[in-house]
C-alpha positions as CSV (number, residue, x, y, z in Angstrom):
1,M,-12.5,-44.2,1.6
2,Q,-11.0,-41.0,0.1
3,K,-8.9,-38.7,2.7
4,T,-10.0,-35.4,3.7
5,A,-8.1,-32.1,2.9
6,H,-6.8,-31.9,6.3
7,E,-5.3,-35.4,6.3
8,L,-3.8,-35.0,3.0
9,G,-2.6,-31.0,3.3
10,F,-4.6,-28.7,0.8
11,T,-2.0,-29.3,-2.4
12,D,-2.2,-32.8,-2.2
13,W,-6.3,-33.1,-1.5
14,L,-6.7,-30.9,-5.0
15,E,-4.5,-33.4,-6.3
16,A,-6.5,-36.4,-5.1
17,V,-10.3,-35.2,-5.6
18,P,-12.3,-36.1,-8.5
19,D,-11.6,-33.9,-11.5
20,T,-15.0,-32.5,-11.7
21,T,-14.4,-31.0,-7.7
22,R,-11.4,-30.1,-8.3
23,R,-11.8,-27.9,-11.4
24,D,-15.1,-26.2,-10.2
25,F,-13.3,-25.5,-6.9
26,L,-10.4,-23.7,-8.9
27,A,-12.7,-22.2,-11.1
28,K,-14.2,-20.4,-8.1
29,V,-11.2,-19.1,-6.4
30,G,-8.5,-19.1,-9.2
31,K,-4.8,-18.4,-7.9
32,S,-6.0,-17.5,-4.9
33,A,-6.1,-21.5,-3.9
34,L,-2.5,-21.3,-4.4
35,F,-1.8,-19.5,-1.6
36,V,-4.0,-19.9,1.0
37,S,-3.7,-22.9,3.6
38,L,-6.6,-24.2,5.8
39,G,-5.0,-23.3,8.8
40,M,-5.9,-19.6,8.5
41,F,-9.7,-20.4,9.3
42,G,-10.4,-20.1,12.8
43,A,-12.5,-22.8,13.2
44,G,-10.2,-25.3,12.4
45,C,-9.9,-28.0,9.3
46,E,-12.4,-30.3,10.1
47,A,-14.9,-27.5,10.1
48,V,-13.6,-26.4,6.7
49,D,-13.4,-29.7,5.5
50,R,-17.3,-30.7,6.3
51,G,-18.8,-27.2,6.5
52,L,-17.4,-26.1,3.2
53,L,-15.3,-28.3,0.9
54,D,-17.6,-31.2,1.6
55,R,-20.8,-29.5,0.5
56,G,-18.8,-27.9,-2.2
57,L,-19.0,-24.8,-1.0
58,T,-15.7,-22.2,-1.1
59,P,-14.7,-19.6,1.3
60,I,-16.3,-16.5,0.9
61,V,-12.9,-14.7,1.3
62,L,-11.6,-16.3,-1.8
63,V,-14.5,-15.7,-4.0
64,E,-14.5,-12.2,-2.9
65,A,-10.4,-12.2,-3.9
66,Q,-11.0,-13.6,-6.9
67,A,-14.1,-11.6,-8.1
68,A,-12.2,-8.8,-7.4
69,G,-8.8,-9.5,-9.5
70,L,-6.6,-10.7,-6.8
71,P,-4.0,-11.7,-6.2
72,K,-2.3,-10.0,-9.5
73,S,-0.1,-11.7,-11.8
74,D,3.3,-11.8,-10.1
75,M,2.2,-10.4,-6.6
76,L,3.5,-11.7,-3.6
77,V,0.8,-12.2,-1.5
78,H,1.2,-11.6,2.2
79,S,-2.5,-12.6,3.5
80,E,-6.1,-13.6,2.1
81,S,-8.0,-12.1,4.9
82,P,-7.4,-9.6,5.0
83,F,-5.8,-9.5,1.1
84,N,-2.3,-7.8,1.1
85,G,0.2,-8.3,-1.6
86,E,3.2,-6.3,-3.1
87,F,5.3,-6.6,-5.9
88,A,9.1,-6.8,-6.5
89,P,11.2,-3.8,-6.8
90,H,11.9,-4.4,-10.3
91,L,8.4,-5.0,-11.5
92,L,7.7,-1.2,-10.5
93,N,10.0,0.0,-13.1
94,D,7.3,2.3,-14.9
95,D,7.1,5.8,-14.6
96,V,3.3,5.6,-13.6
97,T,2.2,2.2,-12.0
98,P,0.1,0.2,-13.8
99,T,-2.9,-0.8,-12.0
100,A,-1.8,-4.4,-12.5
101,R,1.2,-3.6,-10.5
102,H,-0.2,-1.4,-7.8
103,F,0.2,-3.1,-4.5
104,V,-2.9,-4.1,-2.4
105,R,-3.3,-3.1,1.3
106,N,-6.8,-4.0,3.2
107,N,-8.0,-4.1,7.1
108,G,-10.7,-5.6,5.8
109,G,-13.0,-7.5,3.4
110,I,-13.7,-5.9,-0.2
111,P,-17.2,-4.4,0.3
112,E,-19.6,-6.4,-2.5
113,R,-20.7,-3.3,-3.5
114,A,-17.1,-2.7,-5.3
115,V,-16.9,-6.1,-6.2
116,R,-20.1,-5.7,-8.2
117,Q,-19.2,-2.0,-9.0
118,D,-22.5,-1.1,-7.8
119,L,-23.5,2.4,-7.6
120,D,-26.8,1.6,-6.7
121,G,-27.7,4.2,-3.7
122,W,-24.4,5.0,-3.3
123,Q,-24.0,8.4,-1.6
124,L,-20.9,10.5,0.1
125,V,-22.1,11.8,3.2
126,I,-20.4,14.9,4.4
127,E,-21.3,15.7,8.1
128,G,-20.3,16.9,11.2
129,E,-18.8,20.8,11.6
130,V,-20.2,21.9,8.7
131,H,-23.4,24.7,7.8
132,K,-25.2,22.3,5.4
133,E,-24.9,18.3,5.6
134,L,-24.5,16.8,1.9
135,A,-25.1,13.5,0.4
136,L,-23.8,13.5,-2.9
137,S,-24.3,11.2,-6.0
138,M,-21.5,10.1,-7.9
139,D,-22.9,12.1,-10.5
140,D,-23.2,15.2,-7.8
141,L,-19.0,14.6,-7.4
142,A,-18.3,14.5,-11.1
143,R,-19.8,18.1,-11.3
144,F,-16.9,19.5,-9.5
145,P,-13.7,20.7,-11.2
146,Q,-12.1,17.4,-11.8
147,V,-8.1,16.8,-10.7
148,T,-5.2,14.6,-12.8
149,M,-2.4,13.8,-10.6
150,E,0.3,11.3,-10.5
151,V,0.7,10.4,-6.9
152,V,2.6,8.3,-4.7
153,L,1.1,6.1,-2.4
154,E,2.5,3.7,0.1
155,C,1.7,1.5,3.0
156,A,3.2,2.9,6.5
157,G,5.0,-0.5,6.9
158,N,6.7,-0.9,3.8
159,G,10.0,-2.2,4.1
160,R,8.6,-3.5,7.6
161,S,10.6,-7.0,7.2
162,L,13.3,-5.0,7.2
163,F,13.6,-3.9,11.1
164,E,15.5,-5.5,13.4
165,P,14.2,-6.6,15.9
166,K,11.4,-8.0,14.1
167,V,8.1,-6.3,14.7
168,S,4.9,-7.4,14.4
169,G,2.8,-7.0,11.2
170,T,2.0,-7.4,7.5
171,P,6.0,-8.6,6.6
172,W,6.3,-6.0,4.2
173,Q,9.4,-5.8,1.9
174,R,9.9,-2.7,-0.3
175,G,7.2,-3.1,-2.9
176,A,4.3,-1.7,-1.1
177,V,4.5,1.9,-2.7
178,A,3.2,2.5,-6.2
179,C,3.0,5.8,-8.5
180,S,-0.2,5.6,-10.2
181,E,-2.5,8.5,-11.9
182,W,-5.5,9.7,-9.7
183,M,-8.7,11.9,-11.2
184,G,-11.0,13.2,-8.8
185,A,-12.7,16.0,-7.4
186,R,-10.8,18.2,-4.5
187,L,-11.8,17.7,-1.4
188,R,-11.4,21.1,-0.5
189,D,-14.5,22.2,-3.3
190,V,-16.6,19.4,-1.5
191,L,-16.1,20.4,2.0
192,Q,-16.6,24.2,0.9
193,A,-19.8,23.3,-0.6
194,A,-20.6,22.0,2.8
195,G,-19.3,25.1,4.5
196,L,-17.0,24.6,7.5
197,K,-17.7,25.9,11.0
198,P,-14.7,27.6,12.9
199,T,-14.8,24.5,15.1
200,A,-13.8,22.2,12.0
201,V,-10.1,20.9,13.5
202,Y,-10.1,17.5,12.0
203,T,-11.9,14.9,9.4
204,G,-12.8,11.8,10.2
205,N,-12.8,9.2,6.7
206,Y,-15.2,6.0,7.0
207,G,-15.3,3.3,4.2
208,G,-17.7,0.3,3.1
209,D,-15.1,-2.4,4.3
210,I,-16.1,-4.7,7.2
211,P,-13.4,-6.5,9.2
212,D,-13.4,-10.6,9.3
213,D,-12.8,-10.3,13.2
214,G,-16.1,-8.2,13.6
215,S,-14.0,-5.2,15.3
216,E,-14.8,-1.6,14.2
217,P,-14.5,-0.9,10.5
218,F,-10.7,1.2,10.0
219,S,-11.0,4.6,10.1
220,R,-8.4,7.4,10.0
221,G,-8.8,11.7,10.0
222,I,-6.5,13.9,8.2
223,P,-6.3,17.7,10.2
224,I,-8.1,20.2,8.1
225,E,-5.3,22.0,6.9
226,K,-4.3,18.7,5.0
227,A,-8.1,18.1,3.9
228,M,-8.5,21.6,2.4
229,D,-4.8,21.3,0.9
230,E,-5.5,21.8,-3.2
231,H,-3.7,18.5,-4.1
232,T,-5.8,16.5,-1.5
233,L,-8.6,14.3,-4.0
234,I,-11.6,12.2,-3.9
235,A,-10.7,10.2,-6.3
236,L,-12.8,8.4,-9.0
237,K,-10.5,7.1,-10.8
238,M,-7.3,4.9,-11.4
239,N,-5.2,5.1,-14.3
240,G,-7.7,6.5,-16.4
241,E,-10.3,3.9,-15.4
242,V,-13.1,3.3,-13.2
243,L,-11.6,2.7,-9.4
244,P,-11.2,-1.3,-9.2
245,A,-12.7,-3.1,-6.8
246,A,-9.4,-3.7,-4.7
247,H,-8.2,-0.2,-5.2
248,G,-11.6,1.5,-3.6
249,F,-14.4,1.9,-5.5
250,P,-16.5,4.2,-6.2
251,A,-14.3,6.3,-4.2
252,R,-11.1,6.9,-2.2
253,L,-8.9,9.7,-0.7
254,I,-5.6,10.4,-2.0
255,V,-3.9,12.4,0.6
256,P,-0.5,13.3,-1.7
257,G,2.8,13.0,0.7
258,W,1.2,11.2,3.7
259,I,1.2,7.3,4.4
260,G,-1.6,4.7,2.9
261,S,-3.5,4.5,5.7
262,A,-4.7,8.5,5.4
263,M,-6.3,7.7,1.8
264,Q,-9.4,5.9,3.1
265,K,-10.9,3.4,0.5
266,W,-14.9,2.7,-0.6
267,L,-15.3,6.2,0.8
268,N,-18.7,6.9,1.8
269,R,-18.7,9.5,4.8
270,I,-16.7,12.4,6.2
271,S,-17.3,13.6,9.3
272,V,-16.0,17.0,10.2
273,R,-14.8,17.1,14.1
274,D,-13.7,19.6,16.2
275,K,-11.1,17.1,17.4
276,V,-8.2,15.2,16.5
277,H,-10.3,11.8,15.1
278,D,-10.0,8.9,17.5
279,S,-10.8,5.4,16.1
280,E,-10.0,2.3,17.6
281,K,-7.5,1.1,15.0
282,M,-5.7,4.5,15.0
283,S,-5.0,4.5,18.7
284,G,-2.3,3.0,21.2
285,Y,0.8,2.4,18.9
286,S,-1.1,2.0,15.5
287,Y,0.1,4.0,12.6
288,R,2.2,6.3,15.2
289,I,5.5,6.5,16.0
290,P,7.7,7.7,18.6
291,A,8.3,11.6,19.5
292,Y,12.0,10.7,19.7
293,P,14.6,8.5,18.5
294,I,14.5,4.8,20.9
295,A,16.6,2.4,21.2
296,P,15.5,-1.0,18.9
297,G,13.6,-3.1,21.1
298,D,12.4,-0.1,23.3
299,K,8.7,0.6,23.9
300,P,7.9,4.4,24.8
301,P,4.8,4.8,26.7
302,V,1.9,5.3,24.7
303,E,1.4,9.6,25.6
304,D,5.0,9.8,23.8
305,M,3.6,8.2,20.2
306,R,2.1,10.7,17.2
307,I,0.3,9.9,14.6
308,A,2.4,9.1,11.2
309,T,2.0,11.6,8.4
310,A,4.1,12.1,5.8
311,W,6.6,10.0,4.4
312,Q,10.2,10.4,4.9
313,V,12.8,10.5,2.5
314,K,13.4,7.3,0.1
315,S,14.6,5.7,-3.2
316,L,13.9,2.3,-4.9
317,I,16.5,0.6,-7.3
318,T,14.4,-0.8,-9.8
319,R,17.0,-1.9,-13.1
320,P,18.7,-4.4,-12.2
321,E,16.8,-7.1,-10.4
322,P,18.7,-8.7,-7.6
323,H,21.1,-11.5,-8.2
324,L,21.9,-11.2,-11.6
325,K,25.0,-11.8,-13.2
326,F,27.1,-9.3,-15.4
327,S,30.4,-9.4,-17.1
328,A,33.5,-6.7,-16.3
329,G,33.9,-3.5,-18.5
330,I,30.4,-3.6,-19.9
331,P,28.6,-0.8,-18.9
332,I,25.1,-1.4,-17.1
333,Q,21.8,0.4,-16.7
334,I,20.7,1.3,-13.2
335,R,17.4,2.9,-12.7
336,G,15.0,3.3,-9.7
337,H,12.8,6.2,-8.3
338,A,12.9,8.3,-4.8
339,W,10.1,10.3,-3.3
340,A,10.4,12.4,0.0
341,G,6.6,13.0,1.4
342,E,6.2,16.7,1.7
343,N,9.5,17.6,0.7
344,Q,11.4,17.3,-2.4
345,I,14.1,15.1,-3.9
346,D,17.5,16.9,-4.2
347,K,20.1,14.1,-5.1
348,V,20.1,10.3,-5.6
349,V,23.8,8.2,-5.3
350,V,24.9,5.3,-6.0
351,S,27.6,3.1,-4.4
352,T,29.6,0.4,-5.4
353,D,31.8,-0.4,-2.7
354,F,29.6,-0.7,-0.1
355,G,29.0,2.9,1.0
356,L,33.0,4.0,0.5
357,Q,32.7,5.9,-2.3
358,W,29.3,7.5,-4.3
359,Q,28.1,8.2,-7.6
360,A,25.8,11.1,-8.8
361,T,22.9,10.0,-10.9
362,Q,20.7,11.8,-13.2
363,L,17.8,12.9,-11.6
364,I,14.4,13.3,-13.6
365,Q,11.8,15.6,-12.2
366,P,8.7,14.4,-11.5
367,S,5.3,15.6,-13.2
368,N,4.3,17.3,-9.7
369,R,5.6,18.0,-6.4
370,Y,3.7,14.5,-5.2
371,A,4.5,12.4,-7.8
372,W,8.1,10.1,-7.9
373,Y,11.2,11.2,-9.1
374,H,13.1,9.4,-11.8
375,W,16.7,8.5,-11.9
376,E,19.2,6.7,-13.9
377,T,23.1,6.0,-14.0
378,E,25.2,3.6,-15.7
379,L,27.9,1.6,-13.9
380,T,31.0,-0.4,-15.1
381,F,32.6,-3.2,-12.9
382,A,36.5,-3.4,-13.6
383,N,36.9,-6.8,-12.0
384,R,35.3,-9.8,-10.7
385,G,33.4,-10.6,-7.9
386,Y,30.5,-9.9,-5.7
387,Y,29.1,-6.7,-5.2
388,E,26.2,-4.5,-4.0
389,I,24.6,-1.4,-5.5
390,W,23.4,1.1,-3.1
391,A,21.0,3.8,-3.3
392,R,20.6,6.5,-1.4
393,A,18.2,9.6,-1.9
394,Y,18.7,13.3,-0.3
395,D,15.9,15.4,-0.1
396,D,15.6,19.4,-0.2
397,T,15.9,19.9,3.6
398,G,19.4,18.0,3.6
399,A,18.0,14.8,5.2
400,A,19.1,11.1,3.5
401,Q,18.4,7.5,3.8
402,P,19.8,5.7,6.5
403,F,22.3,2.9,6.4
404,T,20.4,1.3,9.1
405,Q,16.7,1.5,10.1
406,P,15.6,3.4,13.1
407,W,13.5,1.3,15.1
408,N,9.9,2.0,16.0
409,P,7.5,-0.8,18.0
410,K,5.1,-1.4,14.9
411,G,7.7,-1.3,12.1
412,Y,6.5,2.1,10.3
413,L,7.8,4.4,7.6
414,G,10.9,2.5,6.7
415,N,13.3,4.0,4.4
416,V,17.1,2.3,4.7
417,I,18.8,2.2,1.8
418,H,18.0,0.0,-1.2
419,R,20.7,-2.7,-1.7
420,V,20.4,-4.9,-4.6
421,P,23.1,-7.7,-5.0
422,V,24.7,-8.6,-8.3
423,S,27.8,-10.6,-9.3
424,I,30.8,-10.5,-12.2
425,P,31.6,-13.9,-12.7
426,V,34.2,-13.2,-15.5
């Protein structure tokens, strides 16, 4: 009798089942099968065996991800349901991040509409504290002036794995960041068409994704001042193409300088409110940081938490990749990016002696204030041994990246200096 997946383990089971069954299964889920274990399903392995696999069925979360082109090649996948994945820094060397190298952060399942690229019946509703409620089609949005911008988009938890003591949540390393090109209508123009009432204080933004745990869909808002900023967009295209399913088709918000949770994907409704938007998943400690510095491991009262907004100064080393070997006396090309939320980058310096001495880099200005800067330099190692290349960015307020990561309960806004190990064997 053929053993079940539970008895063999998922990978061994794939090798043991008849070729036709295995081929059909892998054709449906693609690379997703390489990243999933049966333990992720709350119903348990036996239910998966008998209810799905023994009937020739595939977990729907895998079908959705595969249909949306996930995981992307070379992606480090943290979870399949909801799907979350990033790229190693050395894969983010492009000045403008290609879609194939843009991280994916989801709070729920990818909407079927997005997977099918289906606009039938879709509208963006503008309601609440406005004089005229709107229900805009894609054609309606396309009639507004279109703006194209390169914008840094970064998950609030990027760098969470570097916090000590450890915190809960997706263990992002450094690659949940990208700087792609976005095109769409200014949110300001759309809100002006609806006519804001004097009572308008905040937006409540909603999307079409459905949580897989039955909870309230993720919803975030932004202050009306940021919504009316000329750089805040309702994006309809990414890198010159219609938004991919994983990145928010048919529309998403781009809120430059701020954390990724503000940039609602699969956007279908904006409710203008007369108070701060108080959705379930933006309460308590979620997407909030302490109002004052705290000791590692401390948890301040909820009333002392503040909504996380703009990113702090930060840099990334994209060349060389870690653990490469080089020869003494031969120059090495060093390169990376830097960004600072609502502020500007003043300089980026590098060190090869664990921060005792620093060398200036050439700073290349961004295409606009919300794109990332590029920096580059050459380093030459005189002697053999183990080294670390450190990068530290400063912004125009004088703030600099810390040597150790300031702590908060959810691991947000990580910006500790980037360190890349290399060796000189001869």
